[in-house]
KOLNURO-338054 format. One record per atom (N, C-alpha, C): residue number from 1; residue in three letters; atom name; x, z, y. Coordinates in pm, 1 decimal. Atoms other than C-alpha are relative to their C-alpha. Layout:
! residues N
<atom resi="NUM" resn="ALA" name="CA" c1="X" c3="Z" c2="Y"/>
...
! end
This chain:
! residues 74
<atom resi="1" resn="UNK" name="N" c1="-67.6" c3="36.5" c2="116.1"/>
<atom resi="1" resn="UNK" name="CA" c1="-869.2" c3="-370.4" c2="1520.0"/>
<atom resi="1" resn="UNK" name="C" c1="86.4" c3="-115.1" c2="7.6"/>
<atom resi="2" resn="UNK" name="N" c1="-125.3" c3="137.4" c2="-15.0"/>
<atom resi="2" resn="UNK" name="CA" c1="-543.7" c3="-618.4" c2="1506.4"/>
<atom resi="2" resn="UNK" name="C" c1="-3.8" c3="-79.7" c2="-107.1"/>
<atom resi="3" resn="UNK" name="N" c1="3.3" c3="132.9" c2="131.5"/>
<atom resi="3" resn="UNK" name="CA" c1="-475.0" c3="-887.6" c2="1283.3"/>
<atom resi="3" resn="UNK" name="C" c1="83.6" c3="92.4" c2="-138.6"/>
<atom resi="4" resn="UNK" name="N" c1="-95.3" c3="-23.2" c2="130.5"/>
<atom resi="4" resn="UNK" name="CA" c1="-346.1" c3="-781.7" c2="914.8"/>
<atom resi="4" resn="UNK" name="C" c1="124.5" c3="-57.0" c2="1.4"/>
<atom resi="5" resn="UNK" name="N" c1="-104.7" c3="62.1" c2="29.7"/>
<atom resi="5" resn="UNK" name="CA" c1="24.6" c3="-833.5" c2="893.8"/>
<atom resi="5" resn="UNK" name="C" c1="33.9" c3="-36.4" c2="-167.3"/>
<atom resi="6" resn="UNK" name="N" c1="24.1" c3="60.0" c2="127.5"/>
<atom resi="6" resn="UNK" name="CA" c1="68.2" c3="-1040.8" c2="558.7"/>
<atom resi="6" resn="UNK" name="C" c1="124.5" c3="54.4" c2="-41.0"/>
<atom resi="7" resn="UNK" name="N" c1="-138.6" c3="-87.2" c2="29.2"/>
<atom resi="7" resn="UNK" name="CA" c1="303.6" c3="-794.9" c2="340.3"/>
<atom resi="7" resn="UNK" name="C" c1="-8.7" c3="-56.7" c2="-174.7"/>
<atom resi="8" resn="UNK" name="N" c1="-21.9" c3="-43.9" c2="170.8"/>
<atom resi="8" resn="UNK" name="CA" c1="458.1" c3="-792.1" c2="-51.3"/>
<atom resi="8" resn="UNK" name="C" c1="-56.8" c3="125.0" c2="-45.7"/>
<atom resi="9" resn="UNK" name="N" c1="32.7" c3="-125.7" c2="65.6"/>
<atom resi="9" resn="UNK" name="CA" c1="365.9" c3="-549.0" c2="-274.6"/>
<atom resi="9" resn="UNK" name="C" c1="94.2" c3="104.1" c2="73.7"/>
<atom resi="10" resn="UNK" name="N" c1="-175.4" c3="-61.0" c2="-15.1"/>
<atom resi="10" resn="UNK" name="CA" c1="749.3" c3="-449.1" c2="-230.3"/>
<atom resi="10" resn="UNK" name="C" c1="-31.8" c3="106.8" c2="164.7"/>
<atom resi="11" resn="UNK" name="N" c1="5.6" c3="-93.3" c2="-120.7"/>
<atom resi="11" resn="UNK" name="CA" c1="697.7" c3="-365.6" c2="162.3"/>
<atom resi="11" resn="UNK" name="C" c1="-137.1" c3="72.4" c2="44.8"/>
<atom resi="12" resn="UNK" name="N" c1="70.1" c3="-60.7" c2="2.3"/>
<atom resi="12" resn="UNK" name="CA" c1="367.9" c3="-236.8" c2="100.5"/>
<atom resi="12" resn="UNK" name="C" c1="20.6" c3="154.0" c2="-59.5"/>
<atom resi="13" resn="UNK" name="N" c1="-8.9" c3="-85.5" c2="25.1"/>
<atom resi="13" resn="UNK" name="CA" c1="518.0" c3="19.4" c2="-107.2"/>
<atom resi="13" resn="UNK" name="C" c1="83.1" c3="91.2" c2="58.7"/>
<atom resi="14" resn="UNK" name="N" c1="-92.0" c3="-61.4" c2="-90.7"/>
<atom resi="14" resn="UNK" name="CA" c1="808.1" c3="88.6" c2="121.4"/>
<atom resi="14" resn="UNK" name="C" c1="-101.1" c3="88.3" c2="136.7"/>
<atom resi="15" resn="UNK" name="N" c1="85.9" c3="-77.4" c2="-77.0"/>
<atom resi="15" resn="UNK" name="CA" c1="508.5" c3="207.1" c2="389.2"/>
<atom resi="15" resn="UNK" name="C" c1="-29.1" c3="129.8" c2="-75.7"/>
<atom resi="16" resn="UNK" name="N" c1="101.2" c3="-111.9" c2="67.3"/>
<atom resi="16" resn="UNK" name="CA" c1="331.9" c3="430.3" c2="130.7"/>
<atom resi="16" resn="UNK" name="C" c1="130.8" c3="80.5" c2="3.3"/>
<atom resi="17" resn="UNK" name="N" c1="-89.2" c3="-149.5" c2="15.6"/>
<atom resi="17" resn="UNK" name="CA" c1="696.4" c3="628.2" c2="49.5"/>
<atom resi="17" resn="UNK" name="C" c1="73.5" c3="43.5" c2="141.8"/>
<atom resi="18" resn="UNK" name="N" c1="-18.2" c3="-60.2" c2="-109.2"/>
<atom resi="18" resn="UNK" name="CA" c1="761.5" c3="680.2" c2="401.9"/>
<atom resi="18" resn="UNK" name="C" c1="-83.2" c3="99.7" c2="96.4"/>
<atom resi="19" resn="UNK" name="N" c1="135.1" c3="-92.0" c2="7.0"/>
<atom resi="19" resn="UNK" name="CA" c1="404.2" c3="851.4" c2="422.3"/>
<atom resi="19" resn="UNK" name="C" c1="32.6" c3="115.4" c2="-75.6"/>
<atom resi="20" resn="UNK" name="N" c1="-0.2" c3="-131.7" c2="94.5"/>
<atom resi="20" resn="UNK" name="CA" c1="521.9" c3="1092.4" c2="146.2"/>
<atom resi="20" resn="UNK" name="C" c1="-82.2" c3="-48.7" c2="-116.9"/>
<atom resi="21" resn="UNK" name="N" c1="31.4" c3="39.7" c2="146.4"/>
<atom resi="21" resn="UNK" name="CA" c1="385.0" c3="861.6" c2="-150.3"/>
<atom resi="21" resn="UNK" name="C" c1="72.4" c3="27.0" c2="-119.1"/>
<atom resi="22" resn="UNK" name="N" c1="-135.0" c3="3.8" c2="98.1"/>
<atom resi="22" resn="UNK" name="CA" c1="542.0" c3="884.1" c2="-499.3"/>
<atom resi="22" resn="UNK" name="C" c1="-53.1" c3="-50.2" c2="-118.2"/>
<atom resi="23" resn="UNK" name="N" c1="17.8" c3="86.3" c2="114.9"/>
<atom resi="23" resn="UNK" name="CA" c1="529.8" c3="648.1" c2="-783.9"/>
<atom resi="23" resn="UNK" name="C" c1="-52.5" c3="117.6" c2="-122.4"/>
<atom resi="24" resn="UNK" name="N" c1="9.9" c3="-57.5" c2="97.2"/>
<atom resi="24" resn="UNK" name="CA" c1="328.1" c3="823.0" c2="-1031.9"/>
<atom resi="24" resn="UNK" name="C" c1="-27.0" c3="-28.1" c2="-146.4"/>
<atom resi="25" resn="UNK" name="N" c1="11.1" c3="97.6" c2="138.7"/>
<atom resi="25" resn="UNK" name="CA" c1="267.0" c3="568.1" c2="-1296.8"/>
<atom resi="25" resn="UNK" name="C" c1="-38.5" c3="-161.6" c2="46.5"/>
<atom resi="26" resn="UNK" name="N" c1="-9.7" c3="134.6" c2="-0.3"/>
<atom resi="26" resn="UNK" name="CA" c1="265.8" c3="193.7" c2="-1375.9"/>
<atom resi="26" resn="UNK" name="C" c1="-67.3" c3="-65.8" c2="-152.6"/>
<atom resi="27" resn="UNK" name="N" c1="28.1" c3="55.4" c2="106.1"/>
<atom resi="27" resn="UNK" name="CA" c1="44.1" c3="-16.2" c2="-1618.4"/>
<atom resi="27" resn="UNK" name="C" c1="-19.5" c3="-122.7" c2="10.9"/>
<atom resi="28" resn="UNK" name="N" c1="-35.5" c3="159.9" c2="-23.3"/>
<atom resi="28" resn="UNK" name="CA" c1="145.5" c3="-379.4" c2="-1641.5"/>
<atom resi="28" resn="UNK" name="C" c1="49.2" c3="4.2" c2="140.1"/>
<atom resi="29" resn="UNK" name="N" c1="-73.1" c3="73.1" c2="-191.1"/>
<atom resi="29" resn="UNK" name="CA" c1="168.1" c3="-514.8" c2="-1287.2"/>
<atom resi="29" resn="UNK" name="C" c1="-66.9" c3="147.0" c2="128.5"/>
<atom resi="30" resn="UNK" name="N" c1="84.8" c3="-60.1" c2="-66.8"/>
<atom resi="30" resn="UNK" name="CA" c1="-32.7" c3="-238.9" c2="-1132.6"/>
<atom resi="30" resn="UNK" name="C" c1="74.6" c3="178.7" c2="-18.2"/>
<atom resi="31" resn="UNK" name="N" c1="-79.4" c3="-137.3" c2="-39.4"/>
<atom resi="31" resn="UNK" name="CA" c1="148.9" c3="92.5" c2="-981.5"/>
<atom resi="31" resn="UNK" name="C" c1="-73.3" c3="79.5" c2="32.9"/>
<atom resi="32" resn="UNK" name="N" c1="73.3" c3="-130.5" c2="-38.2"/>
<atom resi="32" resn="UNK" name="CA" c1="-7.0" c3="418.8" c2="-928.3"/>
<atom resi="32" resn="UNK" name="C" c1="90.5" c3="72.9" c2="102.0"/>
<atom resi="33" resn="UNK" name="N" c1="-110.0" c3="-107.4" c2="-115.5"/>
<atom resi="33" resn="UNK" name="CA" c1="95.9" c3="627.7" c2="-561.9"/>
<atom resi="33" resn="UNK" name="C" c1="-88.1" c3="97.5" c2="9.6"/>
<atom resi="34" resn="UNK" name="N" c1="69.8" c3="-101.5" c2="-67.4"/>
<atom resi="34" resn="UNK" name="CA" c1="5.1" c3="923.6" c2="-497.5"/>
<atom resi="34" resn="UNK" name="C" c1="79.3" c3="84.3" c2="53.9"/>
<atom resi="35" resn="UNK" name="N" c1="-72.7" c3="-58.1" c2="-95.4"/>
<atom resi="35" resn="UNK" name="CA" c1="70.5" c3="1178.1" c2="-223.7"/>
<atom resi="35" resn="UNK" name="C" c1="-64.1" c3="127.2" c2="-37.7"/>
<atom resi="36" resn="UNK" name="N" c1="-4.3" c3="-170.6" c2="53.8"/>
<atom resi="36" resn="UNK" name="CA" c1="164.0" c3="1548.0" c2="-342.9"/>
<atom resi="36" resn="UNK" name="C" c1="-77.5" c3="79.0" c2="93.8"/>
<atom resi="37" resn="UNK" name="N" c1="76.9" c3="-117.5" c2="-80.6"/>
<atom resi="37" resn="UNK" name="CA" c1="-49.2" c3="1713.8" c2="-39.4"/>
<atom resi="37" resn="UNK" name="C" c1="-118.6" c3="-39.5" c2="13.6"/>
<atom resi="38" resn="UNK" name="N" c1="122.6" c3="46.1" c2="-40.4"/>
<atom resi="38" resn="UNK" name="CA" c1="-315.8" c3="1532.5" c2="17.5"/>
<atom resi="38" resn="UNK" name="C" c1="-100.6" c3="-23.2" c2="-142.1"/>
<atom resi="39" resn="UNK" name="N" c1="71.9" c3="30.8" c2="154.2"/>
<atom resi="39" resn="UNK" name="CA" c1="-401.7" c3="1422.0" c2="-347.6"/>
<atom resi="39" resn="UNK" name="C" c1="-42.6" c3="-153.8" c2="2.8"/>
<atom resi="40" resn="UNK" name="N" c1="31.8" c3="135.6" c2="-18.9"/>
<atom resi="40" resn="UNK" name="CA" c1="-476.2" c3="1062.0" c2="-210.0"/>
<atom resi="40" resn="UNK" name="C" c1="38.1" c3="-93.6" c2="-94.0"/>
<atom resi="41" resn="UNK" name="N" c1="-72.1" c3="69.0" c2="132.5"/>
<atom resi="41" resn="UNK" name="CA" c1="-412.4" c3="799.6" c2="-512.0"/>
<atom resi="41" resn="UNK" name="C" c1="-23.2" c3="-125.9" c2="75.3"/>
<atom resi="42" resn="UNK" name="N" c1="44.3" c3="150.7" c2="9.9"/>
<atom resi="42" resn="UNK" name="CA" c1="-376.8" c3="411.9" c2="-457.5"/>
<atom resi="42" resn="UNK" name="C" c1="90.9" c3="-65.4" c2="-73.5"/>
<atom resi="43" resn="UNK" name="N" c1="-60.5" c3="125.9" c2="102.9"/>
<atom resi="43" resn="UNK" name="CA" c1="-288.4" c3="112.3" c2="-682.3"/>
<atom resi="43" resn="UNK" name="C" c1="46.9" c3="-70.1" c2="87.7"/>
<atom resi="44" resn="UNK" name="N" c1="-78.7" c3="104.7" c2="-47.1"/>
<atom resi="44" resn="UNK" name="CA" c1="-40.3" c3="-154.3" c2="-584.4"/>
<atom resi="44" resn="UNK" name="C" c1="-10.7" c3="-95.4" c2="-98.3"/>
<atom resi="45" resn="UNK" name="N" c1="7.1" c3="109.4" c2="110.2"/>
<atom resi="45" resn="UNK" name="CA" c1="-59.1" c3="-472.6" c2="-799.9"/>
<atom resi="45" resn="UNK" name="C" c1="106.7" c3="-77.6" c2="83.2"/>
<atom resi="46" resn="UNK" name="N" c1="-104.3" c3="77.2" c2="3.2"/>
<atom resi="46" resn="UNK" name="CA" c1="300.2" c3="-598.2" c2="-837.9"/>
<atom resi="46" resn="UNK" name="C" c1="34.1" c3="-128.8" c2="-46.0"/>
<atom resi="47" resn="UNK" name="N" c1="13.9" c3="149.6" c2="57.0"/>
<atom resi="47" resn="UNK" name="CA" c1="294.0" c3="-981.2" c2="-831.4"/>
<atom resi="47" resn="UNK" name="C" c1="133.0" c3="-33.8" c2="90.2"/>
<atom resi="48" resn="UNK" name="N" c1="-170.0" c3="15.4" c2="-47.2"/>
<atom resi="48" resn="UNK" name="CA" c1="706.8" c3="-1016.1" c2="-735.5"/>
<atom resi="48" resn="UNK" name="C" c1="-56.3" c3="-149.7" c2="101.6"/>
<atom resi="49" resn="UNK" name="N" c1="4.7" c3="105.2" c2="-76.5"/>
<atom resi="49" resn="UNK" name="CA" c1="720.0" c3="-1252.5" c2="-422.6"/>
<atom resi="49" resn="UNK" name="C" c1="-109.5" c3="-65.7" c2="92.0"/>
<atom resi="50" resn="UNK" name="N" c1="149.0" c3="43.7" c2="-40.4"/>
<atom resi="50" resn="UNK" name="CA" c1="338.0" c3="-1312.1" c2="-332.7"/>
<atom resi="50" resn="UNK" name="C" c1="-30.9" c3="84.9" c2="74.6"/>
<atom resi="51" resn="UNK" name="N" c1="79.1" c3="-15.2" c2="-85.7"/>
<atom resi="51" resn="UNK" name="CA" c1="196.8" c3="-1187.8" c2="-44.2"/>
<atom resi="51" resn="UNK" name="C" c1="-145.2" c3="63.7" c2="-60.4"/>
<atom resi="52" resn="UNK" name="N" c1="122.2" c3="-72.8" c2="5.0"/>
<atom resi="52" resn="UNK" name="CA" c1="-105.2" c3="-914.6" c2="-83.3"/>
<atom resi="52" resn="UNK" name="C" c1="-84.4" c3="-112.1" c2="30.4"/>
<atom resi="53" resn="UNK" name="N" c1="114.1" c3="60.1" c2="-40.1"/>
<atom resi="53" resn="UNK" name="CA" c1="-417.5" c3="-1072.2" c2="-39.1"/>
<atom resi="53" resn="UNK" name="C" c1="-72.3" c3="131.0" c2="108.3"/>
<atom resi="54" resn="UNK" name="N" c1="36.1" c3="-66.3" c2="-107.7"/>
<atom resi="54" resn="UNK" name="CA" c1="-580.3" c3="-927.3" c2="306.7"/>
<atom resi="54" resn="UNK" name="C" c1="-61.7" c3="106.2" c2="-54.8"/>
<atom resi="55" resn="UNK" name="N" c1="130.2" c3="-145.5" c2="28.5"/>
<atom resi="55" resn="UNK" name="CA" c1="-896.3" c3="-704.8" c2="150.5"/>
<atom resi="55" resn="UNK" name="C" c1="93.8" c3="68.6" c2="-92.6"/>
<atom resi="56" resn="UNK" name="N" c1="-89.5" c3="-109.1" c2="47.6"/>
<atom resi="56" resn="UNK" name="CA" c1="-636.7" c3="-565.7" c2="-93.3"/>
<atom resi="56" resn="UNK" name="C" c1="110.0" c3="39.3" c2="82.4"/>
<atom resi="57" resn="UNK" name="N" c1="-124.1" c3="-89.9" c2="-77.3"/>
<atom resi="57" resn="UNK" name="CA" c1="-373.9" c3="-475.7" c2="149.7"/>
<atom resi="57" resn="UNK" name="C" c1="-117.9" c3="105.5" c2="99.8"/>
<atom resi="58" resn="UNK" name="N" c1="85.2" c3="-93.4" c2="-98.4"/>
<atom resi="58" resn="UNK" name="CA" c1="-645.4" c3="-312.0" c2="376.7"/>
<atom resi="58" resn="UNK" name="C" c1="-64.8" c3="92.2" c2="-93.2"/>
<atom resi="59" resn="UNK" name="N" c1="68.2" c3="-144.9" c2="91.4"/>
<atom resi="59" resn="UNK" name="CA" c1="-830.5" c3="-113.7" c2="69.4"/>
<atom resi="59" resn="UNK" name="C" c1="121.7" c3="89.8" c2="-3.8"/>
<atom resi="60" resn="UNK" name="N" c1="-128.0" c3="-99.8" c2="73.3"/>
<atom resi="60" resn="UNK" name="CA" c1="-438.6" c3="25.0" c2="-21.3"/>
<atom resi="60" resn="UNK" name="C" c1="12.6" c3="82.0" c2="109.2"/>
<atom resi="61" resn="UNK" name="N" c1="-54.7" c3="-73.9" c2="-95.7"/>
<atom resi="61" resn="UNK" name="CA" c1="-357.5" c3="97.9" c2="304.0"/>
<atom resi="61" resn="UNK" name="C" c1="-147.2" c3="145.6" c2="117.0"/>
<atom resi="62" resn="UNK" name="N" c1="143.3" c3="-56.9" c2="-20.7"/>
<atom resi="62" resn="UNK" name="CA" c1="-708.8" c3="242.2" c2="404.3"/>
<atom resi="62" resn="UNK" name="C" c1="-62.6" c3="114.4" c2="-78.5"/>
<atom resi="63" resn="UNK" name="N" c1="4.5" c3="-97.8" c2="90.4"/>
<atom resi="63" resn="UNK" name="CA" c1="-732.4" c3="439.4" c2="98.9"/>
<atom resi="63" resn="UNK" name="C" c1="95.0" c3="95.4" c2="7.5"/>
<atom resi="64" resn="UNK" name="N" c1="-115.4" c3="-100.8" c2="-41.8"/>
<atom resi="64" resn="UNK" name="CA" c1="-382.2" c3="601.3" c2="178.2"/>
<atom resi="64" resn="UNK" name="C" c1="-22.0" c3="68.3" c2="142.1"/>
<atom resi="65" resn="UNK" name="N" c1="44.5" c3="-13.6" c2="-83.9"/>
<atom resi="65" resn="UNK" name="CA" c1="-505.1" c3="680.2" c2="492.4"/>
<atom resi="65" resn="UNK" name="C" c1="126.4" c3="-15.4" c2="150.5"/>
<atom resi="66" resn="UNK" name="N" c1="-73.9" c3="33.7" c2="-69.9"/>
<atom resi="66" resn="UNK" name="CA" c1="-221.9" c3="499.6" c2="671.0"/>
<atom resi="66" resn="UNK" name="C" c1="-36.7" c3="-46.9" c2="115.3"/>
<atom resi="67" resn="UNK" name="N" c1="120.2" c3="25.5" c2="-104.5"/>
<atom resi="67" resn="UNK" name="CA" c1="-259.4" c3="438.8" c2="1037.6"/>
<atom resi="67" resn="UNK" name="C" c1="64.7" c3="-147.7" c2="27.7"/>
<atom resi="68" resn="UNK" name="N" c1="10.5" c3="91.9" c2="-9.2"/>
<atom resi="68" resn="UNK" name="CA" c1="-329.2" c3="113.8" c2="1160.7"/>
<atom resi="68" resn="UNK" name="C" c1="128.4" c3="-107.0" c2="32.7"/>
<atom resi="69" resn="UNK" name="N" c1="-98.8" c3="68.4" c2="-64.1"/>
<atom resi="69" resn="UNK" name="CA" c1="-22.9" c3="0.6" c2="1357.9"/>
<atom resi="69" resn="UNK" name="C" c1="157.4" c3="-2.0" c2="-79.4"/>
<atom resi="70" resn="UNK" name="N" c1="-88.9" c3="52.5" c2="95.6"/>
<atom resi="70" resn="UNK" name="CA" c1="200.8" c3="18.5" c2="1065.9"/>
<atom resi="70" resn="UNK" name="C" c1="-35.6" c3="-137.8" c2="-76.6"/>
<atom resi="71" resn="UNK" name="N" c1="38.0" c3="133.7" c2="28.8"/>
<atom resi="71" resn="UNK" name="CA" c1="7.2" c3="-276.8" c2="906.5"/>
<atom resi="71" resn="UNK" name="C" c1="-103.3" c3="-95.8" c2="58.1"/>
<atom resi="72" resn="UNK" name="N" c1="45.0" c3="136.6" c2="-70.4"/>
<atom resi="72" resn="UNK" name="CA" c1="-153.7" c3="-477.5" c2="1148.3"/>
<atom resi="72" resn="UNK" name="C" c1="36.9" c3="11.1" c2="131.5"/>
<atom resi="73" resn="UNK" name="N" c1="-37.0" c3="1.6" c2="-104.2"/>
<atom resi="73" resn="UNK" name="CA" c1="-48.1" c3="-622.3" c2="1465.0"/>
<atom resi="73" resn="UNK" name="C" c1="-87.3" c3="-36.9" c2="135.4"/>
<atom resi="74" resn="UNK" name="N" c1="108.4" c3="48.6" c2="-64.6"/>
<atom resi="74" resn="UNK" name="CA" c1="-170.8" c3="-669.9" c2="1789.0"/>
<atom resi="74" resn="UNK" name="C" c1="-74.2" c3="158.8" c2="35.8"/>
! end
């Protein structure tokens, strides 16, 4: 496992879109993304300009089953 790249919520959402996830709802600053074929759902907290905490980013990407090389270095 490599180092986790520091990503903003917007950057994380771009990765989710690339893998087929669609925005299904938003409540406050939290946006819910779902994959139409697999049914996987993840929630991304939108705090403009701030990078996501490492644990939050890991939970989002693992929950969405995004390959490690998309969000980790090395």
